[in-house]
C-alpha positions in Angstrom: 79.5 62.1 108.8 81.5 58.5 108.1 84.6 58.4 109.5 87.5 56.1 110.4 88.1 55.7 114.0 91.4 56.4 114.3 90.8 60.2 114.5 87.1 60.1 114.6 87.5 61.6 118.4 89.3 65.1 117.5 87.0 65.5 114.0 84.3 65.4 116.6 85.3 67.8 119.0 86.9 69.8 116.1 83.1 70.2 114.8 81.4 70.6 118.1 83.8 73.5 118.7 82.8 75.0 115.5 79.2 74.0 114.0 77.0 76.8 114.9 73.7 74.6 115.0 71.8 73.2 117.3 71.3 69.6 114.8 72.3 66.9 115.3 75.3 66.1 114.3 76.7 62.4 114.6 79.8 60.7 113.3 80.0 57.3 112.9 82.8 54.1 112.2 83.1 50.8 111.7 85.9 48.4 113.6 85.6 45.5 111.5 85.5 45.7 107.2 82.6 45.1 105.3 84.0 41.2 104.4 84.5 40.6 107.6 81.8 37.8 110.5 79.8 40.2 112.1 80.6 43.3 111.0 79.4 46.4 112.6 79.4 48.9 109.8 76.0 48.3 109.1 74.0 48.4 112.2 76.5 51.6 113.4 75.3 53.4 110.5 71.9 52.7 110.9 71.9 53.5 114.4 73.6 56.7 113.4 70.6 57.6 110.7 68.0 57.1 113.3 70.1 59.7 115.8 70.8 62.2 113.1 67.0 62.3 112.6 65.6 61.8 116.5 64.4 65.3 118.3 66.1 64.2 121.8 69.2 64.6 119.8 68.8 68.2 119.1 70.6 70.6 121.0 72.9 67.7 122.3 76.5 68.6 120.3 78.4 66.1 118.3 77.6 63.1 118.8 79.7 59.1 118.0 76.8 56.8 117.5 78.6 53.2 117.4 78.3 49.6 119.0 74.7 50.7 120.2 76.2 53.4 122.6 75.8 57.5 122.0 79.1 59.3 123.0 79.4 63.3 123.2 82.1 64.1 120.8 84.1 66.1 123.8 84.8 62.8 126.5 84.5 59.6 124.1 87.8 58.9 123.3 88.9 55.8 121.3 90.5 53.1 123.7 91.0 49.5 121.9 92.6 49.2 118.9 90.4 46.5 117.5 87.5 45.8 119.6 84.1 46.9 118.2 83.2 48.9 122.2 85.8 50.9 121.0 85.2 54.3 122.1 84.0 54.9 125.8 83.8 58.7 127.9 85.6 57.0 130.3 84.2 57.9 134.1 82.2 60.2 132.9 80.2 57.9 130.7 78.2 57.2 127.7 75.6 60.0 126.7 72.9 57.1 126.0 72.3 54.3 123.8 69.8 52.8 121.1 67.2 50.1 122.6 65.5 48.6 119.4 67.0 51.2 116.7 65.8 54.1 119.3 68.5 55.9 120.4 67.7 56.8 124.4 69.4 59.8 126.2 70.2 59.7 129.8 72.5 62.5 130.2 73.7 65.6 128.2 77.1 67.5 128.3 77.2 70.7 130.6 80.5 72.5 128.4 79.9 74.7 125.6 79.0 73.5 122.3 77.8 74.3 118.7 75.6 76.7 118.7 76.4 78.4 122.3 80.2 78.1 120.9 82.8 81.5 120.7 84.6 80.1 117.5 84.2 81.0 114.0 86.6 79.6 111.2 84.0 80.8 108.1 87.4 83.0 107.2 90.2 80.6 108.5 91.8 78.6 105.7 94.4 77.4 107.7 94.8 76.5 111.9 98.1 77.7 114.2 100.4 75.1 114.2 100.3 73.2 117.6 102.8 70.5 118.5 101.8 67.5 121.4 104.7 66.4 123.0 104.9 63.1 125.4 106.7 62.8 128.1 108.6 59.3 129.6 111.1 58.7 131.8 114.6 60.6 131.1 113.2 63.2 128.6 114.6 65.8 127.7 113.9 69.3 126.3 115.1 68.8 123.0 111.2 68.6 121.8 109.5 70.8 122.4 112.6 73.1 121.5 112.8 71.7 118.1 108.4 72.2 118.0 109.2 76.1 118.6 112.0 76.1 116.2 109.0 74.9 113.8 106.9 77.1 114.4 104.3 75.8 116.9 102.9 78.5 117.7 101.0 76.5 120.7 102.4 73.4 122.8 100.2 70.7 124.8 102.4 68.3 127.0 101.2 65.5 127.3 102.5 65.2 131.1 102.6 62.8 133.7 99.9 62.3 135.9 98.3 65.1 137.5 99.8 67.2 134.3 103.3 66.8 136.1 106.4 67.8 134.1 109.6 66.2 134.2 112.8 69.1 135.7 114.4 68.1 132.9 111.6 69.9 130.6 109.9 72.3 132.8 112.4 75.6 132.7 112.3 75.3 128.7 108.9 75.2 129.1 108.9 78.1 131.4 110.9 80.2 129.0 108.3 79.2 125.8 105.5 80.6 127.7 106.9 83.3 129.4 108.0 84.3 125.6 104.2 84.4 124.4 103.8 80.8 122.9 100.9 79.1 125.2 101.6 76.0 127.0 99.0 73.2 128.3 99.5 70.6 131.0 97.6 67.5 129.7 98.2 64.3 131.0 99.3 60.5 129.2 97.0 59.2 132.1 93.4 57.8 130.1 91.5 59.5 133.1 90.9 62.3 135.5 91.2 66.5 135.5 94.2 68.2 135.4 93.5 71.0 137.6 95.3 74.6 138.0 98.1 75.1 140.5 99.7 78.5 141.9 102.5 77.3 139.6 100.7 77.8 136.5 100.1 81.1 136.8 103.6 82.3 137.7 104.9 80.5 134.8 101.9 81.0 132.5 101.0 77.7 131.9 97.0 76.6 131.0 95.5 73.1 132.6 93.5 71.2 130.7 91.2 70.0 132.5 89.6 66.5 131.5 90.8 66.8 128.1 93.3 64.7 126.2 96.6 65.8 124.6 94.7 65.4 120.9 91.5 67.5 122.2 93.3 70.0 124.2 95.4 70.5 120.8 92.4 71.1 119.2 90.7 73.4 121.6 93.9 75.6 121.5 94.2 76.2 117.5 91.1 77.6 117.6 91.6 79.8 120.9 95.0 80.8 119.1 92.6 82.4 116.2 91.4 84.9 118.9 94.0 85.4 121.7 97.4 84.2 122.9 96.8 85.5 126.7 97.2 82.5 128.8 94.1 84.0 131.5 92.1 84.0 128.3 92.6 80.7 126.9 92.2 78.7 130.3 88.8 80.9 130.1 88.1 78.6 127.2 89.1 75.3 128.8 87.2 75.8 131.5 84.4 76.7 129.3 84.5 74.4 126.8 
């Protein structure tokens, strides 16, 4: 699948959760236009075709093939605005590389995906609205209240550090979560896990694990097709 790089990681993760097959699905893009010196599109496309036809790629979930690197859909993210090595999986690492045009794997994702995933979108025409709110110094609760007023059925917070919530916004989020609208604590930090705390159980919050906000949004949208229970949705974040 050829795809623009700006949202490639979101499409890849969505497919990783919804494609009901172990056949390789490979997304590929380019960071340089075809008119540029040393355009990266042709070799990326060639590698993607080789990866899609590789027996070693079967059952590995949705993959991203760029810059002679193989990334898994769950963990990869765009990390640079212009460089060809933009897609990285941070500290969890690449799944493999291309060497002499051949894909070579060194690891695989242990999280549920593709044929093992529970999500069925065969009769879905629209996904539930889920908004992302990014925290910053002196933020307030205006944006989260606006999201609910606009019809959001779930909210993902790009929070501080280990999913920490600003004192100006936390009371509104507690009220929203207890009203039955799931609230997921992710983080604006590029690496690490947001793990559960006792506060989450009391306030009905959901911890995003290592999913970044944009991927947490995808999983929450699919989860809402099945349940609004924060306990059940938390299980999905733990498994996917």
